[in-house]
C-alpha positions in Angstrom: -10.7 35.1 207.2 -10.2 34.4 203.6 -11.2 37.4 202.4 -8.7 39.8 204.2 -5.8 37.1 202.2 -7.7 37.6 199.0 -7.3 42.0 199.7 -3.3 41.4 201.1 -2.2 39.3 197.8 -2.0 41.6 195.2 -0.4 44.3 198.1 2.0 42.0 199.0 2.4 40.7 195.3 3.2 45.1 194.2 5.7 45.3 197.0 7.6 42.3 196.1 8.1 43.4 192.5 8.8 46.5 193.0 11.7 45.6 195.9 13.2 43.1 193.7 16.8 42.0 195.0 16.0 43.9 198.2 13.0 42.5 199.5 14.6 40.8 202.2 15.6 44.0 203.9 12.1 45.2 204.2 10.5 42.7 205.7 11.4 44.0 209.5 9.8 47.3 208.6 6.8 45.8 206.7 6.1 43.8 210.0 6.5 46.6 212.1 4.2 48.9 211.1 1.6 45.4 210.8 2.4 45.2 214.1 1.5 48.6 214.7 -2.1 48.6 213.0 -3.1 45.5 214.6 -3.9 47.2 217.5 -7.2 48.3 217.6 -6.9 51.7 219.0 -4.8 52.6 216.3 -7.4 51.0 214.0 -10.0 53.1 215.6 -8.4 56.1 215.1 -8.1 55.1 211.0 -11.3 54.6 211.1 -12.7 57.8 212.4 -14.2 60.1 210.0 -12.1 63.6 211.8 -8.8 61.6 210.8 -7.4 62.2 207.2 -4.8 59.9 205.9 -1.7 62.1 206.7 -2.7 61.9 210.1 -3.2 58.0 210.1 0.0 57.8 207.9 1.8 59.6 210.3 0.6 57.9 213.5 1.3 54.1 212.2 5.0 55.4 210.7 5.9 57.4 213.9 5.1 54.6 216.1 6.9 51.9 213.8 9.7 54.2 214.7 12.2 55.4 212.6 12.1 56.7 208.5 10.2 54.2 205.9 11.6 52.6 203.3 10.1 54.6 200.3 8.7 51.2 198.6 6.7 51.1 202.4 6.0 54.2 202.8 4.4 54.0 199.6 2.7 51.0 200.3 1.5 52.4 203.5 0.4 55.4 201.7 -1.7 53.3 199.9 -3.3 50.9 202.0 -4.7 53.9 204.1 -5.8 55.3 200.9 -7.8 52.3 200.3 -9.0 51.9 203.4 -7.5 48.5 204.3 -5.5 49.1 207.4 -6.8 45.9 208.6 -5.6 43.9 205.9 -1.5 45.4 206.7 -0.4 42.0 209.0 -1.8 39.5 206.4 0.0 41.7 203.7 3.0 42.0 205.6 3.0 37.8 206.1 2.3 37.5 202.5 5.1 39.0 202.0 7.2 37.4 203.8 5.9 34.2 202.4 7.1 35.1 199.1 10.4 36.7 200.5 11.3 32.7 201.9 9.9 31.2 198.5 12.5 33.4 196.4 15.1 32.3 198.8 14.2 28.7 198.8 13.7 29.5 202.9 10.4 28.6 205.3 10.0 28.9 209.0 9.9 26.2 211.6 8.6 26.5 214.6 10.7 24.0 216.9 8.5 23.8 220.5 10.9 22.6 223.1 10.1 21.5 226.7 13.5 23.3 227.8 15.8 25.9 226.7 17.9 25.0 223.6 21.4 26.9 223.6 22.9 28.2 220.5 25.2 25.5 219.9 22.2 22.8 220.1 20.2 25.3 217.5 22.7 24.9 215.0 22.7 21.0 215.3 19.1 20.6 215.7 18.3 23.0 212.5 21.3 21.2 210.3 19.8 17.8 210.9 16.2 19.3 210.0 17.2 21.1 207.2 18.8 17.5 206.0 15.3 16.0 206.9 13.0 18.4 205.5 15.6 19.2 202.4 15.8 23.1 202.8 17.0 25.5 204.3 15.2 26.6 207.8 14.5 29.8 209.5 13.9 28.6 212.9 12.1 30.0 216.0 12.1 28.4 219.2 9.0 28.5 221.8 8.8 26.7 225.3 6.2 24.2 225.8 6.8 22.5 229.3 3.8 20.2 228.3 6.3 18.4 225.8 7.9 16.9 228.7 11.0 16.2 227.1 11.9 15.9 223.2 10.8 18.7 220.5 7.9 19.3 217.8 9.1 21.2 214.6 6.0 22.6 212.5 7.7 23.7 209.4 4.6 24.9 206.9 1.9 22.2 207.1 4.6 19.3 208.1 4.6 18.2 211.9 7.6 16.3 212.9 6.8 15.1 216.6 9.5 13.6 218.6 8.3 14.5 222.2 7.5 12.5 224.9 4.0 13.5 225.2 3.4 12.2 221.8 5.4 9.3 222.5 2.9 8.6 225.4 -0.1 9.3 223.5 1.1 6.7 220.5 1.7 3.9 223.9 -1.9 5.3 225.2 -3.6 4.6 221.5 -1.9 1.2 221.0 -2.7 -0.2 224.6 -6.3 1.0 224.3 -6.7 -0.7 221.0 
């Protein structure tokens, strides 16, 4: 939804600018309150006219667990006061992207048919960093449909070396 992205951008940029070099430390807290705000029951409570902003803040901060950094707490208060709680997951996503860009890091989703242990992940990550030319933050997902090999998604780039992809290529070559 483009509208949520447009609404979220100024909030994410403001938090990023105010956090400065401490921005990467705020990512986990922001993601935890964004996860809470994504629940429909929390949003229904926030939309209830009988619930005031302090109650909504206390609920979201309490469910997220722990004490919030003052910058994250101020962001949450501002978002709630402006009635933009539904934009919080998008704010977190855009903030994460800003932190990654500033650090020269990209998120990489590595899909594998079989579990990858830590040593294999380190080896694969090193090869992928060389291939994509930047530092990667890998996340592994099991996808048995791949049959074998891996499929890597970094931003809008895809590297598919899976058996399933090779079979699809063979099928296209044979039917063409």
